[in-house]
C-alpha positions as CSV (number, residue, x, y, z in Angstrom):
1,M,73.2,66.9,156.1
2,E,70.0,64.9,156.2
3,S,71.4,62.2,153.9
4,M,74.2,61.5,156.4
5,V,71.8,60.9,159.3
6,T,70.6,57.5,160.2
7,E,68.0,56.4,162.8
8,R,68.1,53.4,165.1
9,L,66.6,52.1,168.3
10,L,68.8,52.7,171.4
11,K,69.7,50.1,174.0
12,P,69.5,51.1,177.7
13,Q,73.3,50.8,178.1
14,E,73.8,53.4,175.4
15,V,71.7,56.0,177.2
16,T,74.3,57.8,179.3
17,P,75.1,61.5,179.6
18,A,78.1,61.0,177.2
19,L,75.6,60.2,174.5
20,F,74.5,63.9,174.7
21,D,78.0,65.4,174.7
22,S,77.5,67.1,171.4
23,F,73.7,67.5,171.7
24,E,72.6,71.2,171.8
25,R,69.2,71.6,173.5
26,Y,68.7,75.3,173.2
27,Q,65.7,77.3,172.2
28,E,64.8,80.9,172.3
29,V,61.0,81.0,172.7
30,K,59.2,84.2,171.8
31,R,55.5,83.2,171.5
32,C,53.4,80.4,173.0
33,W,49.9,79.2,172.5
34,R,47.4,79.4,175.4
35,K,43.9,78.1,175.6
36,E,41.7,81.0,176.8
37,D,37.9,80.8,177.1
38,G,37.9,77.6,174.9
39,R,40.0,79.0,172.0
40,W,43.7,79.0,171.2
41,V,45.5,82.3,171.2
42,L,49.2,83.1,170.5
43,R,50.7,85.2,173.2
44,D,54.1,87.0,173.6
45,I,55.8,84.7,176.1
46,A,59.5,84.8,175.9
47,F,62.2,82.7,177.6
48,I,65.2,80.6,176.8
49,E,65.2,76.9,177.3
50,Q,68.6,75.2,177.6
51,W,69.4,71.9,179.2
52,D,72.2,71.5,181.7
53,A,74.0,68.4,183.1
54,Q,71.3,67.8,185.7
55,D,68.6,67.8,182.9
56,Y,70.6,65.3,180.9
57,Q,70.9,63.0,184.0
58,K,67.1,63.1,184.5
59,L,66.6,62.5,180.7
60,C,68.9,59.5,180.7
61,K,67.0,58.0,183.7
62,A,63.7,58.5,182.0
63,L,64.8,57.1,178.6
64,K,66.3,54.0,180.2
65,E,63.0,53.4,182.0
66,I,61.0,53.7,178.8
67,I,63.2,51.1,177.1
68,Q,63.2,48.8,180.2
69,Q,59.4,48.9,180.3
70,G,59.1,47.8,176.7
71,G,58.9,51.2,175.0
72,A,61.1,52.5,172.2
73,V,63.7,55.2,172.1
74,W,64.9,56.2,168.6
75,G,68.2,58.0,168.0
76,A,69.2,60.0,164.9
77,F,72.9,60.0,164.4
78,C,75.2,62.0,162.1
79,E,78.3,59.9,162.1
80,Q,78.6,59.0,165.8
81,A,76.9,62.1,167.2
82,L,73.4,62.0,168.5
83,V,71.5,64.8,166.7
84,G,67.9,63.9,167.6
85,F,65.8,61.4,169.6
86,A,62.2,60.3,170.0
87,A,60.8,58.1,172.8
88,V,57.5,56.3,172.9
89,R,56.0,54.7,176.0
90,C,54.3,51.3,175.4
91,E,51.6,51.7,178.1
92,R,48.2,52.3,176.5
93,F,45.6,54.7,178.0
94,G,42.4,56.5,177.1
95,S,38.8,55.4,177.3
96,T,39.4,52.6,174.8
97,Q,43.1,52.2,175.4
98,Q,43.7,54.0,172.1
99,Y,46.7,56.1,173.1
100,V,50.4,55.6,173.7
101,Q,52.6,58.6,174.6
102,L,55.2,60.3,172.5
103,A,57.3,61.1,175.7
104,E,60.2,62.9,173.9
105,L,61.0,64.3,170.5
106,N,64.0,66.6,170.5
107,M,66.5,67.8,167.9
108,S,69.9,69.3,168.5
109,L,69.8,73.0,167.5
110,P,72.1,72.8,164.3
111,Y,69.9,69.9,162.9
112,R,66.5,71.5,163.2
113,G,64.5,72.2,160.0
114,K,66.2,69.5,158.0
115,G,63.5,66.9,158.0
116,I,65.2,64.7,160.7
117,G,62.5,65.4,163.3
118,S,59.8,64.3,160.8
119,R,61.7,61.1,160.2
120,L,61.9,60.5,164.0
121,F,58.2,61.3,164.4
122,C,57.5,58.6,161.7
123,R,59.7,56.1,163.6
124,A,57.8,56.9,166.8
125,A,54.5,56.4,165.0
126,Q,55.8,53.0,163.7
127,S,56.6,51.9,167.3
128,A,53.2,53.1,168.5
129,R,51.5,50.9,165.9
130,L,53.5,47.9,167.1
131,F,52.3,48.7,170.6
132,G,48.7,48.3,169.4
133,A,47.8,52.0,169.7
134,Q,45.4,53.8,167.4
135,K,46.8,57.2,168.3
136,L,50.0,58.8,169.5
137,Y,49.4,61.2,172.4
138,I,51.7,64.2,172.6
139,S,51.9,66.7,175.5
140,A,53.7,69.2,173.3
141,H,55.5,72.4,174.2
142,S,53.2,75.3,173.5
143,C,55.8,77.5,171.7
144,E,55.0,78.6,168.2
145,E,57.7,76.6,166.4
146,T,56.9,73.3,168.1
147,Q,53.2,73.7,167.3
148,L,54.0,74.4,163.7
149,F,56.0,71.2,163.5
150,Y,53.2,69.1,165.0
151,H,50.5,70.6,162.8
152,K,52.8,70.0,159.8
153,M,52.8,66.3,160.9
154,Y,48.9,66.3,161.0
155,C,48.6,66.3,164.7
156,T,45.4,67.8,166.2
157,E,44.1,68.7,169.6
158,A,43.6,65.5,171.7
159,E,40.0,64.3,171.8
160,E,40.7,63.1,175.4
161,Y,43.2,64.8,177.7
162,N,45.5,62.8,179.9
163,A,45.0,64.5,183.3
164,E,48.3,63.3,184.7
165,L,50.2,64.9,181.8
166,V,48.2,68.1,182.0
167,E,48.9,68.4,185.7
168,K,52.7,67.8,185.0
169,E,52.9,70.4,182.2
170,P,49.8,72.7,182.4
171,C,51.0,75.0,179.6
172,D,51.6,72.1,177.1
173,C,49.2,71.6,174.2
174,Q,47.6,68.1,174.4
175,M,47.7,66.6,170.9
176,E,47.2,63.4,169.1
177,Y,48.2,61.8,165.9
178,R,45.9,59.2,164.3
179,L,48.0,56.1,163.3
């Protein structure tokens, strides 16, 4: 399946709810990481995450804004169907303007675990380098599987936390990837 998948940059006019017609954003979360007393612990925290039409509307608006502001949105396609996407903001931040944000990295359920997410992550890193960043900043879902993926990609806990992103998603793990 991986060999049939191609990645390319998306244009704003392509980013419509119809693009996500066959995209399956579903995840059964069983355990999540939490920082307690300065150390990371894995806790039994179970829930189901599934996007609905309203979530896709909000996503389309956010992705279009990223592109229109000069960022990059990569799509992974199997034939004509979107199976994964990654979005990188171009605005730099941090004490030395070292970071740009990996705003999105999502795979459709049937395509997870096939190396496509790793390829999209590399495309996102490529865009971050073009934006002049030294590090990719990730406010990552704290679930066990997501954290395994980012650690496999050599991401580490962020040296500097982005307060705005922490406030927006307080349970996320703040991570970075050195470019």
